C-alpha angles and dihedrals in degrees: 000000000000116000091209119114109273116251125211130186115221116200116191134121093220102095096192092053092048092052093050093050090045092054091046092052091046088060091058096045102264124129114219128200118197132224120179097197144017093265094054090045093055091049091050093048090050094050102042141031112242128195092212142352130219120193141178116231098226111061130164096246105030151344124296090223089061089055090050090054090046093053094042089052101041104025104033093164092058111084112215124200129187137226113226135188110259113277094006095129097156093063091043090054090047090053092050091050087053090058104273115158094219141318138239126201128231131279085058110218115206092234093054090048094050093048092050094050093044086060093042100046105074130139114279109246108275119188094275093050090045090054093046090050091048091050091051092047094049093046096051102034112044118197140079102202119127092253092053092047087056091049093051090051090052092047091051090050094049093045089066093063139062094224120127114261124214117202124197130182144117121290111281097025094115107258095159092048089055092046089052092047093053087052093047092051095046129081087257091069092111090055126079123282107212115190118195126185103209093199093056099059117084111244094236087057100040098096094047093046094050102034103021127222143240124246113276093014089124143351111305093013092129096158140013113281125203112224123231092248091058089047087061092060110138091012142054131298116209115198109192120194090018088172088074093063111115117241095249088054091048089060093050093044091052090056093045091052093044100042100025088228134111135189116214118222108276095015126119091196128082116222120217110230125186109205141137116229124221118176136183143186140168090211128088103256092186089060090047090052091055089050090052093244098114131041116246094209089055092049093052090048095051095036098072099116118015136197127192113204112216116234113248093251088068095053100075114192091014085082090068093040089054093042091055089044093056092044090057094043096048094043088053092049093048093041095233129133116275118263133209131223115239117230089252092053090048093053092045091054092048088056097055125102095213101206088185091049122199091352089055094049093052089050089052092049093049090048091048092050088052096049096042116090095178134059093267135069113219135187090269089061100048096038116097105216117183090200089070091063123085118257114269114266125193120253140183115233122210124232092274094048096258126127121255116244092245097053130094122274089223127113116282116241109253095221137102115266094212092097134016125231109216142119111204119173105304095339113102118187122190117271115266115247123228118240111196114220110253092218095055130261097273093054091041092054093045090055090053092048092049092048091052092050093049093050092048089052093048091048090054095039090248094305097150095193093054092042089053090053092050090050091046094234135117119269088241091055092050092047089052092053093046090053090047091058095038093248098119117122131188128243097038132132127301122233 
């Protein structure tokens, strides 16, 4: 980073405002040059190198957004921010979409100006910075297909701004990975990255978790609690499954995003919070807006820059690149020799649709490594064949959803028990109706598997070797499943 005094270009036709901002910047060691219109600004940009640019949107000879586009196109390493009229969020969002780094509202407060420029004035990528960024990118986002190269280019472009990012994509495509990558490549990389799954927080705890609370503000509030939004101060806030956010929380979030202030439960004071918001969903928010389930104003505020993550089936040879990456990673984690995919296994993987995307591929690789006893992984190891599983057997769940000790360890029948589907001799009983699991098939089956494992362990007093024998699986396979569900314990038997 250069040790020279930073230089900023101020573009505004209000001479008094420019002079005040120039004096404020001088106090913090920043040299400011002034242009009073678009023409002068372009001349200054051509004649000098600036570390940042700050422009009003209403100029005598043009539009500030046009200047934003000009700077973004011809001076990509010079971040440009805009000055907007107070409360005029539509124009501010238009400027962000045009490539503005950030915005500040009139009247411009010295502390806001300083905070904005501290974020904007960062060293231009030299060769060392470029290499570091490239290494981060390649480590976090695996894939060299054309569609992934385009995605990486988009991510690099978005990481240079403070604009909200909206990520869409099917479940398992890696939305949190992309959000984290945007954070790591941005000038907020030294700040926290706070991921929140909006669908995983109980509704009654949502406000406290996001905004925090003061001691005594409600029953069981025995001490002050910092909210997750405040925890993201100086960094990035990632809201996954934003569509699951209740309406009352959407209102509070909108204010937090617009004003960059929050009010904890039970507090009379608003807290200023500096964060960049990145949100994601696999649902169609525009359809939810039409149904009255999501606020349109919040959607527009979040949907400034958008990224669509491609499903794995559209990524071609990336499938094998990811598969080999997961093999090396898992083998290292499990401390086992590395294995190779056979040509048949590779071809089989390339032909799959992967409805669960990258997450499904990793699960397939982990299962294959568990099943393979040699140094290769073949089709039989990566194929999910329902015929290999035991036939479903009925079971009786206890009140907490666990199996009783005297019940079968077979799979439960995923059907309603209100009616029975059988035809025996001359007796005809009404056909059983399917009841699809609300949590989705994958989560439903994982719960069943976890319950079976727990019951087998309890029956054997947590003797893993004996439990593996009762379940007719290898000790290594059982150990993998226990680790998968967070049930692994140290100091147990060896296979």
